[in-house]
C-alpha positions as CSV (number, residue, x, y, z in Angstrom):
1,M,51.6,65.6,7.9
2,A,51.8,61.8,7.5
3,A,54.7,60.0,9.2
4,E,56.1,58.8,5.8
5,Q,56.6,62.5,4.9
6,Y,59.2,62.7,7.6
7,P,62.8,61.6,7.4
8,P,63.3,57.9,8.2
9,H,63.3,57.0,11.9
10,I,62.0,60.4,12.9
11,R,58.5,60.6,14.4
12,P,56.4,63.8,14.1
13,G,57.5,66.3,16.7
14,E,60.9,64.8,17.2
15,R,64.0,66.9,17.0
16,V,67.2,65.1,16.0
17,V,70.8,66.2,16.2
18,L,73.2,64.3,13.9
19,F,76.9,64.5,14.8
20,D,80.1,62.9,13.6
21,G,80.5,59.9,15.9
22,V,84.3,59.6,15.5
23,C,85.0,63.3,16.2
24,K,86.0,64.0,19.8
25,L,84.6,67.5,19.7
26,C,81.3,66.3,18.2
27,N,81.0,63.6,20.9
28,G,81.7,66.3,23.5
29,W,78.8,68.3,22.0
30,A,76.5,65.2,22.2
31,R,77.5,64.7,25.9
32,F,76.8,68.4,26.5
33,L,73.3,68.0,25.0
34,I,72.6,65.0,27.1
35,R,73.7,66.8,30.3
36,H,71.8,70.1,29.6
37,D,68.7,68.9,27.7
38,R,66.9,67.9,30.9
39,A,63.5,68.0,29.1
40,R,64.8,65.5,26.6
41,V,63.8,67.7,23.7
42,F,66.5,66.2,21.4
43,K,67.3,62.8,20.1
44,L,70.9,62.1,18.9
45,A,72.3,60.0,16.1
46,S,75.8,59.7,14.7
47,V,76.0,60.3,11.0
48,Q,77.8,56.9,10.7
49,S,74.8,55.0,12.3
50,P,72.2,53.3,10.1
51,E,69.7,55.9,11.2
52,G,72.0,58.8,10.5
53,Q,72.9,57.4,7.1
54,A,69.2,57.0,6.2
55,I,68.5,60.6,7.3
56,L,71.4,61.9,5.2
57,R,70.1,60.0,2.2
58,W,66.6,61.4,2.7
59,F,67.9,64.9,2.6
60,G,70.1,64.1,-0.4
61,L,73.4,64.7,1.5
62,P,76.6,62.7,1.2
63,T,76.9,59.7,3.4
64,D,80.7,59.4,3.3
65,S,81.9,62.9,4.3
66,F,80.7,64.9,7.2
67,A,81.6,68.6,7.5
68,T,78.7,69.8,9.7
69,L,76.5,69.2,12.6
70,L,72.9,68.7,11.4
71,Y,69.7,69.5,13.3
72,V,66.4,68.1,12.0
73,E,63.1,69.4,13.2
74,G,60.2,67.8,11.3
75,R,61.1,68.1,7.6
76,Q,63.3,71.1,8.2
77,L,67.1,70.7,8.2
78,F,69.5,73.1,9.9
79,V,73.2,73.0,9.2
80,R,76.4,74.6,10.5
81,S,75.8,77.7,12.6
82,D,72.1,77.6,12.1
83,A,72.0,74.1,13.6
84,I,74.0,75.3,16.7
85,T,71.9,78.4,17.3
86,S,68.6,76.6,16.8
87,I,69.6,74.0,19.4
88,L,71.0,76.5,21.9
89,R,67.7,78.5,21.8
90,Q,65.8,75.4,23.0
91,L,68.1,74.5,26.0
92,P,67.4,75.8,29.5
93,A,69.1,79.0,30.7
94,P,71.8,80.3,30.3
95,W,72.4,78.6,26.9
96,P,69.7,80.4,24.8
97,A,71.7,83.6,25.4
98,L,74.4,82.3,23.2
99,A,71.9,82.1,20.3
100,V,72.4,85.9,20.1
101,F,75.1,85.0,17.5
102,R,72.2,84.2,15.1
103,F,72.0,88.0,14.5
104,L,75.5,88.0,13.0
105,P,75.5,87.7,9.2
106,L,75.1,84.0,8.2
107,G,78.3,84.1,6.0
108,L,80.4,85.3,9.0
109,R,78.8,82.7,11.3
110,D,79.3,79.9,8.9
111,W,82.9,81.0,8.1
112,C,83.7,80.7,11.8
113,Y,81.9,77.4,12.1
114,D,83.8,76.0,9.1
115,R,87.2,77.0,10.5
116,V,86.5,74.7,13.5
117,A,84.6,72.0,11.6
118,L,87.2,71.5,8.9
119,N,90.0,71.3,11.4
120,R,88.2,69.4,14.2
121,Y,90.2,66.1,13.9
122,R,93.5,68.0,14.0
123,L,92.4,70.3,16.9
124,F,90.5,67.8,19.0
125,G,91.3,64.3,17.8
126,R,89.2,61.5,16.6
127,Y,88.2,58.0,17.7
128,D,88.9,54.9,15.7
129,V,85.3,53.9,15.9
130,C,82.0,55.5,16.9
131,L,81.4,55.4,20.6
132,L,78.4,53.4,21.7
133,P,75.8,55.1,24.0
134,S,76.2,54.1,27.6
135,P,73.2,52.7,29.6
136,D,72.5,56.1,31.2
137,H,71.9,57.5,27.7
138,E,68.9,55.3,27.2
139,G,66.2,57.0,25.2
140,R,68.5,59.8,24.1
141,F,69.6,58.2,20.8
142,L,67.5,57.6,17.7
143,D,66.7,53.9,17.5
144,A,65.3,52.3,14.4
145,D,63.9,49.4,16.5
146,R,61.5,51.4,18.6
């Protein structure tokens, strides 16, 4: 598959997690991935970043409202509970064990996911602006200039 057939800023073979950069819960998830993804399988991008916005547009998704974590593998997009379980399956032990939830009916999984996602700012808070990656996160975030 040619590179132009992939979402913008994503190279063949890259796996990208898009998260809400002003959501405190979502930033916690990003820090969790940085800490536990020792093999550096995943790249991260906030949905508010230029890279995140371009990927959202490529998939035909809204660029101004964000109700789900997104996981992109090649041309395939995973959302909501499918994104979470797909990511967990690729982390080192013990995290793949939590992917057992993928065997629950999708409607139930996504209903539970939505209860948290739709109330995430009220439950966990939000930042006024997207947090910038720290120097120790070098190479972990999708960068259009690479």
